[in-house]
DRENKETI-171263 format. One record per residue (C-alpha): x, y, z. Coordinates in steps of 0.1 Angstrom, whole numbers. Last residue first. Layout:
+-------+-------+-------+
|     x |     y |     z |
+-------+-------+-------+
|     X |     Y |     Z |
...
+-------+-------+-------+
***
This chain:
+-------+-------+-------+
|     x |     y |     z |
+-------+-------+-------+
|   222 |    23 |   259 |
|   194 |    21 |   241 |
|   178 |   -13 |   229 |
|   161 |   -28 |   261 |
|   148 |     1 |   279 |
|   141 |    15 |   245 |
|   110 |   -14 |   241 |
|    93 |     2 |   272 |
|    93 |    38 |   255 |
|    82 |    21 |   222 |
|    53 |     3 |   238 |
|    39 |    34 |   258 |
|    40 |    54 |   225 |
|    20 |    29 |   207 |
|    -5 |    28 |   238 |
|    -9 |    62 |   237 |
|   -14 |    64 |   195 |
|   -38 |    35 |   198 |
|   -60 |    47 |   225 |
|   -91 |    25 |   217 |
|   -80 |    -4 |   198 |
|   -51 |    -7 |   222 |
|   -65 |     4 |   254 |
|   -95 |   -20 |   248 |
|   -73 |   -49 |   239 |
|   -48 |   -50 |   264 |
|   -17 |   -27 |   276 |
|    15 |   -43 |   268 |
|     3 |   -79 |   258 |
|   -23 |   -61 |   232 |
|     7 |   -37 |   220 |
|    28 |   -64 |   212 |
|    68 |   -63 |   206 |
|    87 |   -82 |   182 |
|   123 |   -93 |   185 |
|   154 |  -101 |   163 |
|   131 |  -100 |   127 |
|   150 |  -115 |    95 |
|   118 |  -131 |    86 |
|   129 |  -165 |    96 |
|   139 |  -147 |   130 |
|    99 |  -143 |   135 |
|    89 |  -178 |   124 |
|   116 |  -192 |   147 |
|   104 |  -168 |   177 |
|    69 |  -174 |   171 |
|    44 |  -155 |   151 |
|    11 |  -140 |   163 |
|    23 |  -107 |   175 |
|    -5 |   -80 |   180 |
|    -8 |   -42 |   175 |
|    30 |   -45 |   162 |
|    64 |   -33 |   170 |
|    91 |   -48 |   153 |
|   131 |   -55 |   158 |
|   155 |   -50 |   132 |
|   191 |   -55 |   134 |
|   220 |   -37 |   113 |
|   242 |   -57 |    87 |
|   230 |   -30 |    59 |
|   217 |   -62 |    41 |
|   203 |   -76 |    69 |
|   186 |   -43 |    75 |
|   173 |   -41 |    40 |
|   155 |   -76 |    42 |
|   144 |   -63 |    78 |
|   125 |   -36 |    58 |
|   107 |   -58 |    33 |
|    96 |   -82 |    59 |
|    80 |   -58 |    81 |
|    68 |   -37 |    51 |
|    45 |   -69 |    39 |
|    59 |   -90 |     4 |
|    44 |  -119 |    17 |
|    68 |  -123 |    46 |
|    37 |  -106 |    71 |
|    13 |  -132 |    59 |
|    25 |  -150 |    89 |
|    16 |  -127 |   115 |
|    27 |   -91 |   128 |
|    -7 |   -78 |   130 |
|   -12 |   -34 |   128 |
|    24 |   -27 |   114 |
|    59 |   -25 |   126 |
|    99 |   -16 |   119 |
|   126 |    -5 |   138 |
|   165 |    -2 |   122 |
|   189 |    -5 |   149 |
|   226 |     8 |   145 |
|   216 |    33 |   114 |
|   238 |    52 |    86 |
|   233 |    18 |    68 |
|   197 |    22 |    72 |
|   191 |    51 |    63 |
|   210 |    46 |    31 |
|   190 |    12 |    19 |
|   158 |    31 |    33 |
|   164 |    59 |     0 |
|   128 |    72 |     0 |
|   119 |    58 |   -40 |
|   141 |    27 |   -30 |
|   122 |    19 |    -4 |
|    90 |    28 |   -18 |
|    96 |     4 |   -49 |
|   107 |   -23 |   -26 |
|    79 |   -21 |    -1 |
|    54 |   -21 |   -34 |
|    69 |   -54 |   -51 |
|    74 |   -45 |   -88 |
|    55 |   -49 |  -116 |
|    59 |   -32 |  -154 |
|    28 |   -22 |  -167 |
|    26 |   -28 |  -208 |
|   -15 |   -18 |  -207 |
|   -25 |   -58 |  -202 |
|    -3 |   -58 |  -173 |
|   -26 |   -27 |  -160 |
|   -54 |   -44 |  -165 |
|   -41 |   -76 |  -148 |
|   -31 |   -58 |  -118 |
|   -62 |   -42 |  -113 |
|   -76 |   -78 |  -108 |
|   -94 |   -71 |   -78 |
|   -60 |   -51 |   -59 |
|   -35 |   -75 |   -74 |
|   -51 |  -107 |   -90 |
|   -24 |  -102 |  -119 |
|     5 |   -97 |   -95 |
|    25 |  -131 |  -109 |
|    11 |  -136 |  -144 |
|   -16 |  -159 |  -151 |
|   -41 |  -136 |  -162 |
|   -16 |  -125 |  -189 |
|   -20 |  -156 |  -204 |
|   -53 |  -154 |  -212 |
|   -49 |  -120 |  -231 |
|   -81 |   -96 |  -240 |
|  -113 |  -112 |  -249 |
|  -105 |  -146 |  -227 |
|   -93 |  -126 |  -195 |
|  -123 |  -105 |  -195 |
|  -148 |  -140 |  -201 |
|  -125 |  -154 |  -171 |
|  -135 |  -122 |  -150 |
|  -170 |  -132 |  -152 |
|  -160 |  -167 |  -144 |
|  -145 |  -157 |  -112 |
|  -177 |  -140 |  -103 |
|  -198 |  -171 |  -108 |
|  -174 |  -192 |   -89 |
|  -170 |  -168 |   -58 |
|  -209 |  -162 |   -55 |
|  -217 |  -195 |   -33 |
|  -192 |  -181 |    -7 |
|  -204 |  -149 |    -6 |
|  -184 |  -114 |   -19 |
|  -181 |   -91 |     9 |
|  -147 |   -75 |     4 |
|  -131 |   -98 |    27 |
|  -146 |  -128 |     7 |
|  -133 |  -119 |   -27 |
|   -99 |  -117 |   -18 |
|   -84 |  -152 |   -22 |
|  -114 |  -168 |   -43 |
|  -120 |  -137 |   -64 |
|   -84 |  -124 |   -70 |
|   -68 |  -157 |   -80 |
|   -53 |  -184 |   -58 |
|   -81 |  -208 |   -68 |
|   -86 |  -200 |  -101 |
|   -81 |  -166 |  -118 |
|   -63 |  -135 |  -117 |
|   -28 |  -144 |  -107 |
|   -15 |  -142 |   -70 |
|    17 |  -122 |   -66 |
|     9 |  -101 |   -38 |
|    27 |   -65 |   -24 |
|    19 |   -43 |   -52 |
|    34 |   -15 |   -72 |
|    20 |   -17 |  -105 |
|    42 |     7 |  -130 |
|    34 |    22 |  -162 |
|    57 |    41 |  -182 |
|    41 |    68 |  -207 |
|    54 |    69 |  -244 |
|    18 |    57 |  -253 |
|    -3 |    57 |  -226 |
|   -37 |    70 |  -243 |
|   -26 |    49 |  -271 |
|   -30 |    19 |  -254 |
|   -62 |    28 |  -239 |
|   -75 |    38 |  -276 |
|   -61 |     2 |  -292 |
|   -77 |   -19 |  -261 |
|  -110 |   -33 |  -282 |
|  -124 |   -58 |  -260 |
|  -147 |   -89 |  -275 |
|  -171 |  -112 |  -261 |
|  -186 |   -99 |  -228 |
|  -216 |  -117 |  -215 |
|  -206 |  -122 |  -178 |
|  -190 |   -88 |  -177 |
|  -218 |   -69 |  -165 |
|  -214 |   -88 |  -127 |
|  -179 |   -80 |  -128 |
|  -189 |   -42 |  -118 |
|  -204 |   -19 |  -139 |
|  -174 |     1 |  -157 |
|  -169 |   -24 |  -185 |
|  -203 |   -24 |  -198 |
|  -205 |   -51 |  -225 |
|  -197 |   -54 |  -260 |
|  -166 |   -38 |  -254 |
|  -144 |    -3 |  -258 |
|  -112 |     4 |  -241 |
|  -107 |    43 |  -238 |
|   -88 |    52 |  -207 |
|  -119 |    51 |  -183 |
|  -129 |    18 |  -200 |
|   -96 |     0 |  -186 |
|  -102 |    11 |  -153 |
|  -135 |    -1 |  -151 |
|  -121 |   -33 |  -165 |
|   -97 |   -38 |  -139 |
|  -101 |   -72 |  -132 |
|  -137 |   -61 |  -118 |
|  -131 |   -71 |   -82 |
|  -131 |   -37 |   -68 |
|  -130 |   -26 |   -30 |
|   -93 |   -21 |   -31 |
|   -73 |   -24 |    -4 |
|   -39 |   -28 |   -21 |
|   -22 |   -14 |   -53 |
|     0 |    14 |   -57 |
|     0 |    30 |   -90 |
|    35 |    44 |  -103 |
|    32 |    71 |  -137 |
|    64 |    77 |  -157 |
|    63 |   100 |  -180 |
|    41 |   124 |  -162 |
|    26 |   155 |  -183 |
|    -4 |   167 |  -163 |
|   -26 |   150 |  -185 |
|    -9 |   116 |  -182 |
|   -16 |   120 |  -145 |
|   -53 |   127 |  -152 |
|   -56 |    97 |  -173 |
|   -43 |    78 |  -145 |
|   -64 |    88 |  -117 |
|   -94 |    85 |  -141 |
|   -87 |    47 |  -150 |
|   -83 |    44 |  -111 |
|  -120 |    62 |  -112 |
|  -129 |    32 |  -132 |
|  -123 |     5 |  -108 |
|  -161 |    -2 |  -107 |
|  -182 |   -20 |   -81 |
|  -209 |   -42 |   -91 |
|  -203 |   -73 |   -78 |
|  -182 |   -64 |   -53 |
|  -218 |   -49 |   -29 |
|  -205 |   -34 |     1 |
|  -233 |   -12 |    16 |
|  -234 |   -31 |    52 |
|  -193 |   -25 |    54 |
|  -196 |    11 |    47 |
|  -182 |    23 |    14 |
|  -149 |    42 |    10 |
|  -125 |    20 |    35 |
|  -130 |    -8 |     9 |
|  -105 |    15 |   -15 |
|  -119 |    23 |   -50 |
|  -103 |    58 |   -59 |
|   -83 |    60 |   -29 |
|   -75 |    29 |   -30 |
|   -55 |    34 |   -62 |
|   -28 |    54 |   -47 |
|   -10 |    72 |   -77 |
|    23 |    87 |   -76 |
|    33 |   107 |  -107 |
|    66 |   112 |  -121 |
|    79 |   135 |  -140 |
|    94 |   158 |  -114 |
|    79 |   146 |   -86 |
|    39 |   145 |   -89 |
|    14 |   131 |   -64 |
|   -19 |   127 |   -73 |
|   -50 |   133 |   -52 |
|   -86 |   117 |   -44 |
|  -121 |   132 |   -39 |
|  -147 |   110 |   -46 |
|  -180 |   117 |   -68 |
|  -205 |    87 |   -69 |
|  -196 |    58 |   -94 |
|  -202 |    29 |   -73 |
|  -164 |    25 |   -67 |
|  -158 |    61 |   -66 |
|  -155 |    78 |   -95 |
|  -129 |   109 |   -97 |
|  -125 |   141 |   -84 |
|   -88 |   156 |   -86 |
|   -66 |   173 |   -60 |
|   -30 |   177 |   -66 |
|    -2 |   168 |   -45 |
|    32 |   182 |   -56 |
|    65 |   169 |   -44 |
|    81 |   159 |   -12 |
|   103 |   126 |   -16 |
|    95 |   109 |    17 |
|    67 |   121 |    32 |
|    51 |   127 |    -1 |
|    59 |    89 |    -7 |
|    46 |    78 |    26 |
|     9 |   101 |    22 |
|     8 |    84 |   -10 |
|     7 |    50 |    -3 |
|   -12 |    52 |    27 |
|   -37 |    25 |    19 |
|   -21 |     0 |     0 |
|    14 |     1 |   -24 |
|    33 |   -18 |     2 |
|    40 |    10 |    27 |
|    64 |    26 |    48 |
|    73 |    59 |    72 |
|   107 |    68 |    74 |
|   113 |    84 |   109 |
|   147 |    90 |   119 |
|   155 |    84 |   157 |
|   191 |    99 |   172 |
|   192 |    90 |   207 |
|   201 |   114 |   236 |
|   164 |   114 |   244 |
|   159 |    81 |   256 |
|   130 |    69 |   276 |
|   108 |    99 |   258 |
|   128 |    95 |   227 |
|   114 |    61 |   222 |
|    78 |    68 |   229 |
|    80 |    97 |   207 |
|    96 |    80 |   176 |
|    73 |    53 |   182 |
|    41 |    78 |   177 |
|    57 |    94 |   151 |
|    64 |    65 |   127 |
|    29 |    50 |   137 |
|    13 |    84 |   123 |
|    31 |    85 |    91 |
|    24 |    50 |    88 |
|   -12 |    57 |    92 |
|   -28 |    45 |   126 |
|   -64 |    31 |   140 |
|   -78 |     7 |   113 |
|   -44 |    -6 |    97 |
|   -18 |     2 |   116 |
|     0 |    17 |    90 |
|    37 |     9 |    81 |
|    65 |    15 |   100 |
|   102 |    25 |    95 |
|   119 |    40 |   124 |
|   156 |    40 |   122 |
|   176 |    45 |   154 |
|   210 |    58 |   158 |
|   221 |    52 |   194 |
|   240 |    76 |   213 |
|   266 |    68 |   240 |
|   293 |    93 |   226 |
|   275 |   119 |   204 |
|   269 |   124 |   169 |
|   247 |   153 |   161 |
|   210 |   155 |   149 |
|   181 |   149 |   164 |
|   145 |   141 |   150 |
|   163 |   131 |   121 |
|   145 |   146 |    87 |
|   124 |   132 |    61 |
|   118 |   161 |    38 |
|   137 |   144 |     6 |
|   135 |   168 |   -24 |
|   125 |   155 |   -54 |
|    97 |   178 |   -61 |
|   102 |   207 |   -41 |
|   114 |   212 |    -4 |
|   111 |   218 |    32 |
|    74 |   217 |    36 |
|    49 |   198 |    13 |
|    34 |   212 |   -19 |
|    -2 |   219 |    -9 |
|   -34 |   195 |   -15 |
|   -43 |   172 |    14 |
|   -33 |   138 |    14 |
|   -61 |   116 |    37 |
|   -48 |    94 |    68 |
|   -50 |    61 |    70 |
|   -54 |    34 |    96 |
|   -38 |     8 |   120 |
|   -46 |   -21 |   141 |
|   -58 |   -55 |   121 |
|   -86 |   -72 |   127 |
|   -93 |   -96 |   152 |
+-------+-------+-------+
***
């Protein structure tokens, strides 16, 4: 069963409530009263149905329907994948700038940059995301990350001294070759036509690409630490979900190996090099610092401070399962809640872990939409179903 969740694309405007760097997250209620519970709501997206912003709003609505006296603070979260920009815009304010870039197959694709002071934030999925192409039209052997490189170039042109790229949800598996080409790299084979075009690659010149980013700090925000190549690399682990047939995995992995040999084979083994179809590798080649996406977002929006304010922390995602411990939002939020000595619970589309595993992740209790309303309602009416679930959970956790 697929995860429950979704993505809402940002619009081009300065967020209400402040300029660059001004927090726009506000408590739903203010004023401490006897008997109230302070609730921090910090979910990820529910992939396929609700963005993190929408999920946080639904949880807050349901909670206050049952406990209108409680103070509820919404801080939507992301691990770097789809929804990364929405979450940061909600937390930081700043300005969204509209741009048009090449999609995974070269088609013009609208995207946005978030500028906050001298930092630009980029969501790679906006340029090469899996959601941009219908399932039957996906061809990862040809898909390119060129548009992500265009976004980085636009950020530098806008004056950013730090560029943060959220990695996740990509349709590409080109080792970031397209990104490198967009920034000026040259080679003896096409770098912007997907991984199959890299099969005969002999050399790559990164001089121009590195010069373009001279003096700019690059940060790769990712929730995975896979290397570029091999059994746990980008192709073998994530290729099938992008449409790579099993009998093509080995060949595509060899194509990426040609890119690694022509640039820096050691970096291909680094943690996170396999993120977003190898975009992590390309960014590491350009001197990027890798940071776990959920930790970066948590720092940016001040989640630790909000956790200390709260009596209870509520997180969530579409499918709360064993992969949630691998850098996903609920695990990251639970760690911050534990540091603040606050209990953390999770609301999810479905819960696929037992109590022992859940507690090992720092989650006191986990609640499932499927268990409450059934599959048809959970998928067909995700907002209303999450509202109902939050209302039910508030009966247990509110005074």
